[in-house]
C-alpha positions in Angstrom: 108.3 162.7 107.3 107.1 165.7 109.1 106.2 165.0 112.7 106.3 166.8 116.0 105.4 165.8 119.5 101.9 167.1 119.4 101.0 165.3 116.2 103.0 162.0 116.5 101.0 159.0 117.5 101.8 157.0 120.6 101.9 153.5 119.0 103.5 154.2 115.6 100.2 154.5 113.8 99.8 156.7 110.7 99.1 160.4 111.4 97.2 162.4 108.9 97.6 166.2 108.5 94.4 168.2 108.8 93.3 171.7 107.9 96.0 174.3 108.7 98.7 171.6 109.2 98.8 170.8 105.5 101.8 172.5 103.9 101.2 172.1 100.2 100.3 175.1 98.0 98.0 173.1 95.8 96.0 170.0 96.6 93.8 167.4 94.7 90.5 167.4 96.6 88.1 164.5 97.0 84.6 165.3 98.3 82.4 163.7 100.9 80.9 161.1 98.5 84.4 160.2 97.1 83.8 162.4 94.0 86.8 164.2 92.4 86.7 168.0 92.9 89.9 168.6 91.1 93.2 170.4 91.8 92.8 173.7 93.7 94.8 176.0 96.0 94.9 175.0 99.6 93.0 178.1 100.8 90.1 177.3 98.4 90.0 173.7 99.6 90.0 174.8 103.2 87.2 177.2 102.6 85.2 174.5 100.8 85.6 172.2 103.8 84.7 174.9 106.3 81.5 175.7 104.4 80.4 172.1 104.8 81.5 172.1 108.5 84.0 169.3 107.8 87.8 168.9 107.9 90.3 168.7 105.1 92.4 165.6 105.7 95.6 164.9 103.7 95.3 161.2 102.8 98.2 160.9 100.4 101.0 163.4 101.1 103.5 161.9 98.6 101.3 162.3 95.6 101.9 165.2 93.2 99.9 167.3 94.2 99.0 165.8 97.6 95.5 164.2 97.8 93.2 165.7 100.5 89.7 164.5 101.4 86.8 166.5 102.8 85.5 164.5 105.7 85.0 164.7 109.5 88.4 163.9 111.0 86.9 161.8 113.8 84.9 159.7 111.3 88.0 159.3 109.2 90.1 158.0 112.1 87.3 155.6 113.0 87.2 154.2 109.5 91.0 153.8 109.5 90.9 151.8 112.8 88.1 149.6 111.5 90.1 148.8 108.4 93.1 147.8 110.5 90.9 145.4 112.6 89.6 143.7 109.5 93.1 143.2 108.2 94.1 141.8 111.5 91.3 139.2 111.5 92.7 137.4 108.5 95.7 135.9 110.4 96.9 132.4 110.2 97.3 130.9 113.7 99.8 128.1 114.1 99.4 124.9 116.3 102.6 123.0 116.8 102.5 119.3 117.5 105.3 116.8 118.1 105.7 113.2 117.2 105.6 112.2 120.9 102.5 114.3 121.9 100.4 113.0 124.7 96.6 112.5 124.5 95.8 115.4 126.9 98.2 117.7 125.2 96.5 116.8 121.9 93.0 117.7 123.4 94.3 121.1 124.6 95.7 121.9 121.2 92.4 120.8 119.6 90.4 123.1 121.8 92.8 126.0 120.9 92.4 125.2 117.2 88.6 125.2 117.6 88.7 128.5 119.3 90.8 130.0 116.4 88.4 128.5 113.8 85.3 129.9 115.5 87.0 133.4 115.5 87.4 133.0 111.7 91.2 132.5 111.6 93.0 130.1 109.4 94.8 127.4 111.4 98.1 125.9 110.3 98.8 122.5 112.0 102.6 121.9 112.1 104.6 118.9 113.2 108.3 119.3 113.4 110.5 116.2 113.1 113.7 116.4 115.3 116.9 114.4 115.1 116.4 110.8 114.2 112.7 111.4 113.7 113.6 112.8 110.3 114.1 109.2 109.0 111.6 108.0 106.5 110.0 105.6 108.9 108.6 108.3 111.1 107.1 110.4 108.3 104.1 108.1 108.0 103.5 108.4 111.8 103.7 112.2 111.6 101.2 112.3 108.7 98.9 110.0 110.8 99.1 112.3 113.8 98.2 115.4 111.7 95.3 113.6 110.1 94.0 112.3 113.5 94.3 115.8 114.9 92.3 117.3 112.0 89.7 114.5 112.1 89.1 114.9 115.8 88.3 118.6 115.3 85.1 117.6 113.6 83.7 118.6 110.2 83.5 122.4 110.8 86.4 123.2 108.6 87.8 123.1 105.0 91.3 121.9 104.1 93.0 125.0 102.6 96.3 123.3 101.9 96.9 119.5 102.0 99.7 118.0 104.1 103.0 119.3 102.8 106.6 118.9 103.9 109.0 121.8 104.0 112.3 120.4 105.3 111.7 118.8 108.7 108.2 120.4 109.1 105.0 118.8 107.9 102.0 121.1 107.9 98.3 121.2 107.1 96.3 124.5 106.8 92.6 124.6 107.5 89.9 127.3 107.7 86.3 127.6 108.8 83.5 126.5 106.5 
């Protein structure tokens, strides 16, 4: 990938080539309203962008020919950052419990889970069985603790995945109504 110190991004984000930085001889051009303008020489595409007072941004350099869009570069960067934030919001947060959790610790974890749910995150409640806790006699108690935790959260959530066991871990996934 072509990069230099001037055009590389500080945090590893994707850098898009604009205007004179584009190296291809021919490009496929997309207009302001996402309409296809066709394949044309780079100079013609640059002139078209300049006439409209906008930038030519290379959005797909690996395509044959590379795909460029006529858009204001600042607006394009803003749209890209907003898209990243929306993707980031759909995270699953994990709350880990243990078989010997105290009452106050349970309340602290419940407040944290409520905070995650109000922000729109999915919450995965995990309880890991350790050592002799893995015996069948403790599995019922573990399920009971997870159910009590979920019930104490109140009714502001939907159960996404019922209690399931993967090895020594029992988990329940919930999300906001």
